[in-house]
C-alpha positions in Angstrom: -68.2 -3.7 15.4 -66.0 -5.1 18.2 -68.6 -7.6 19.0 -68.7 -8.9 15.7 -64.7 -9.4 15.6 -65.2 -11.3 18.5 -68.0 -13.4 17.3 -66.1 -14.2 14.0 -63.0 -14.9 16.0 -64.7 -17.6 18.1 -66.4 -19.2 15.0 -63.0 -19.5 13.7 -61.5 -21.1 16.6 -64.6 -24.0 16.8 -64.0 -24.4 12.8 -60.5 -25.1 13.5 -61.0 -27.4 16.5 -63.6 -29.4 14.1 -61.4 -29.3 11.2 -62.8 -27.0 8.9 -59.9 -25.1 7.8 -61.2 -23.0 5.1 -63.8 -21.8 7.3 -61.5 -21.2 9.9 -59.1 -18.9 7.7 -62.1 -17.0 6.1 -63.5 -16.3 9.6 -60.1 -15.1 11.2 -59.6 -12.9 8.2 -63.1 -11.2 8.5 -62.6 -10.9 12.2 -58.8 -9.4 11.7 -60.2 -6.8 9.1 -63.4 -5.9 11.7 -60.7 -5.5 14.3 -58.8 -3.4 12.4 -61.7 -1.4 11.2 -62.7 -0.8 14.9 -59.1 0.5 15.9 -59.3 3.0 13.2 -62.8 4.4 13.9 -61.9 4.5 17.9 -58.6 6.5 17.2 -60.7 9.0 14.9 -63.2 9.1 17.3 -61.0 10.2 20.1 -59.1 12.4 18.1 -62.5 14.2 17.0 -63.5 14.3 20.6 -60.5 16.3 21.7 -60.7 19.3 19.3 -64.2 20.3 20.8 
């Protein structure tokens, strides 16, 4: 999941440099959502691991 967030972030940077602001905005939003989902899943995973 984190890998996909980084990939979309790189796509957003490249699109912004080339002037494609719509694509850059969409890619950065997708990257942000994936990063937040990754953080939530990582926290849940750590909490579940401690209860064992």
